[in-house]
GULUMKE-701071 format. One record per atom (N, C-alpha, C): x, y, z. Coordinates in steps of 0.001 Angstrom, whole numbers, padded with zeros to 6 digits, always signed. Atoms other than C-alpha are relative to their C-alpha. Layout:
GULUMKE-701071
XYZ ...
***
This chain:
GULUMKE-701071
-000124-000676+001253 +131743+105239+118238 -001015-000480-000932 +000933+000298+000995 +129026+105219+115751 +000047+000923-001268 +000047-000790+001249 +128727+106295+112081 -001366-000120-000515 +001302-000003+000627 +125538+107220+110321 +000201+000348-001498 -000257-000291+001454 +125442+107117+106564 -001373+000384-000759 +001083-000187+000858 +123153+108615+103983 +000491-000373-001400 -000475+000576+001400 +123401+106640+100662 -000959+000455-001030 +000783-000295+001110 +122238+107832+097373 +000644-000681-001283 -000622+000541+001250 +122713+106671+093767 +000452+001200-000904 -000421-001092+000883 +124748+108769+091448 -000532-000241-001471 +000639+000141+001369 +124134+109191+087687 +000356-001328-000582 -000381+001340+000576 +125956+105930+086966 -000702-001105+000734 +000757+001130-000749 +123655+104046+089398 +000819-000645+001139 -000734+000544-001133 +126404+103511+092001 -000424+000701+001247 +000396-000440-001243 +125627+103897+095548 +001167+000802+000636 -001062-000817-000572 +127613+106812+097104 -000379+000403+001429 +000252-000557-001409 +127860+108186+100651 -000153+001451-000242 +000264-001502+000192 +126181+111502+100297 +000319+000780+001163 -000289-000569-001300 +126497+112300+103959 +000334-001074+001009 -000445+000857-001016 +128068+110817+106957 +000205+000765+001263 -000085-000653-001306 +127880+111786+110625 +000578-000965+000980 -000588+000838-000950 +129569+110460+113673 -000437+000411+001388 +000182-000111-001450 +128863+110002+117419 +001119-000652+000739 -001087+000653-000560 +131874+109431+119479 +000049+000420+001457 -000263-000238-001431 +132317+109074+123194 +001409-000500+000302 -001389+000370-000230 +136076+109239+123926 +000823+001163+000069 -001036-001006-000077 +139179+111106+123842 +000052+000882-001347 -000112-000920+001206 +140258+113831+121375 +000505-000836-001233 -000415+000876+001120 +142000+111140+119190 -001158-000754-000598 +001209+000777+000507 +138718+109107+118931 -000885+000934-000761 +000831-000864+000597 +136842+112241+117938 +000764+000486-001316 -000758-000387+001214 +139588+113271+115405 +000004-001089-001062 -000011+001042+000939 +139687+109830+113790 -001367-000172-000585 +001335-000016+000582 +135911+109756+113418 -000180+001054-000945 +000154-001192+000984 +135976+113107+111810 +000752-000253-001259 -000865+000290+001133 +138827+112062+109520 -000696-001092-000939 +000722+001005+000762 +136844+108989+108389 -001110+000613-000786 +000992-000676+000628 +133931+111225+107567 +000456+000728-001285 -000554-000863+001205 +136053+113473+105355 +000532-000911-001008 -000621+000896+000868 +137798+110440+103785 -001021-000578-000954 +000940+000767+000639 +134635+108730+102617 -001191+000646-000576 +001126-000787+000433 +132035+111431+101991 +000149+000265-001560 -000130-000096+001516 +131211+111436+098177 +000466-001235-000668 -000542+001181+000559 +132786+108017+097649 -001110-001089-000235 +000865+001247+000097 +131130+104799+096522 +000243-000843+001176 -000209+000970-001042 +130630+102103+099043 +001252-000764-000199 -001312+000846+000305 +133265+099989+097283 +001203+000784+000292 -001206-000818-000356 +135792+102919+097559 +000124+000115+001487 -000073-000277-001480 +134838+103553+101210 +000575-001259+000715 -000490+001121-000719 +135474+099995+102109 +001499-000284-000141 -001442+000099+000102 +139051+100375+100959 +000781+000869+001003 -000654-000929-001008 +139687+102906+103804 +000648-000796+001005 -000830+000719-000932 +142492+101712+106106 +000380+000958+001162 -000387-000842-001057 +143725+102931+109419 +001117+000852-000281 -001039-000848+000468 +146799+104237+107792 -000379+001216-000734 +000626-001227+000593 +144614+106514+105655 -000370+001025+000966 +000493-000944-001094 +143169+108007+108763 +001203+000649+000694 -001108-000573-000652 +146410+108423+110481 +000805+001016-000903 -000639-000891+000955 +147984+109965+107395 -000726+001429-000092 +000910-001167+000113 +144975+112407+107048 +000188+000964+001157 -000127-000755-001258 +145608+113557+110578 +001438+000493+000240 -001394-000508-000165 +149308+114089+110151 +000740-000813+001093 -000616+000920-001038 +150096+111170+112571 -000865+000030+001190 +000699+000147-001307 +148902+110070+115926 +001183-000560+000900 -000979+000708-000854 +150858+109070+119055 -000183-001393-000066 +000130+001376+000152 +151560+105498+119050 -001099-000640+000939 +001010+000490-000987 +149329+104930+122177 -001520+000298-000494 +001285-000443+000537 +146388+106451+120157 -000337-000532-001428 +000196+000685+001258 +146773+104430+116856 -001339-000877+000003 +001283+000858-000011 +143930+102189+118080 -001245+000770-000348 +001145-000736+000288 +141526+105009+117661 -000243+000047-001541 +000190+000113+001467 +142104+104913+113894 -000582-001329-000389 +000599+001319+000293 +141284+101170+113943 -001600-000018+000341 +001423-000175-000336 +138004+102030+115817 -000840+000689-000984 +000713-000793+000999 +137050+104569+113304 -000318-000828-001247 +000352+000818+001230 +137520+102200+110356 -000939-001112+000294 +000908+001056-000351 +135781+099401+112252 -001465+000605+000022 +001341-000620+000005 +132784+101817+112747 -000446+000243-001404 +000355-000042+001475 +132875+102572+108983 -000465-001273-000536 +000352+001380+000505 +132827+098930+108132 -001384-000470+000540 +001215+000348-000616 +129987+098301+110611 -001292+000782-000536 +001145-000776+000552 +127845+101154+109218 -000309-000463-001376 +000235+000525+001360 +128337+099835+105701 -000643-001447+000050 +000659+001299-000201 +127542+096366+106845 -001403+000009+000316 +001362-000088-000489 +124428+097455+108498 -000851+000520-001242 +000753-000528+001212 +123355+099372+105351 -000309-001132-000949 +000160+001085+000982 +123991+096359+103079 -000918-001094+000569 +000761+001159-000496 +122440+093832+105456 -001517+000371+000000 +001450-000453-000002 +119209+095904+105830 -000625+000485-001183 +000581-000653+001214 +118819+097678+102548 +000157-000751-001221 -000340+000772+001252 +120282+095211+100138 -000209-001557+000226 +000415+001427-000260 +118770+091934+101566 +001163-000801+000231 -001177+000838-000366 +121955+090761+102955 +001075-000233-000940 -001115+000201+001005 +124121+091076+099923 +001215+000790+000465 -001252-000642-000558 +127328+091708+101930 +001138-000784-000557 -001083+000659+000418 +130682+090920+100499 +000671-000926+001124 -000676+000957-000990 +132501+087968+102220 +000986+000611+000936 -001051-000637-000829 +135375+090071+103369 -000626+000900+001021 +000708-000784-001015 +132932+092481+105120 -000720-000777+001009 +000519+000864-000902 +131215+089636+106708 +001063-000538+000981 -000991+000416-000933 +134393+088443+108176 +000466+001097+000967 -000352-001159-000798 +135258+091882+109391 -001059+000270+001049 +001142-000165-000954 +131813+092149+111023 +000122-001085+001074 -000095+001138-000993 +132236+088739+112721 +001063+000285+001040 -001181-000322-000813 +135658+089812+114093 -000438+001202+000956 +000432-001164-000937 +134162+093117+115449 -001057-000445+000964 +001019+000595-000923 +131268+091267+116972 +000629-000703+001133 -000725+000767-001064 +133577+088891+118842 +000701+000948+000955 -000838-000904-000852 +135760+091801+120057 -001030+000774+000903 +000970-000795-000775 +132662+093745+121215 -000519-000872+001148 +000577+001000-001029 +131256+090635+123107 +001142-000131+001133 -001063+000237-000895 +134699+090149+124715 +000208+001267+000952 -000074-001207-000780 +134925+093783+125848 -001113+000101+001000 +001100-000018-000859 +131499+093748+127148 -000129-000930+001163 -000056+000863-001052 +131984+090629+129115 +001028+000410+001038 -001008-000496-000916 +135217+092071+130625 -000506+001148+000816 +000520-001136-000688 +133347+095249+131592 -000963-000486+001057 +001008+000484-001009 +130564+093334+133330 +000744-000793+001072 -000740+000630-001097 +133105+091168+135189 +000739+000995+000851 -000622-000972-000720 +134961+094301+136195 -001024+000723+001026 +001069-000569-000859 +131684+095906+137498 -000420-000835+001134 +000295+000884-000998 +130870+092823+139321 +001081-000030+001190 -001095+000088-001012 +134261+092612+141059 -000011+001422+000805 +000052-001305-000610 +134012+096377+141877 -001046+000000+001105 +001151+000044-000896 +130630+095818+143624 +000259-000845+001123 -000242+000925-000958 +131892+092970+145534 +001123+000434+000987 -001154-000521-000755 +134955+094953+146862 -000432+000777+001196 
***
């Protein structure tokens, strides 16, 4: 799941999300939560967008089956990562501490999943 942001400054000089697109490889719930995040944050400031929570996504969709709630987490994580990437590259690393912590958590989880996947592929090949 990836999100792409187009950021502009409004008349007050605040950075707002003018446009947002997603690329999702997954189930219908993953696609729906990605779409919901785009609707939730388009036109908002970065600061407002960072307040988006999984419950906001679930509520916008009118609920999700319990087994699919993790998709809302993925969508919010993708949003946080897109904003982190923007701030890191365009704002000379001026990233709020809370977002840095979220990024580090996401990075650890990604590394864990990738290692598990490689281990699984290796085990499958040796079977």
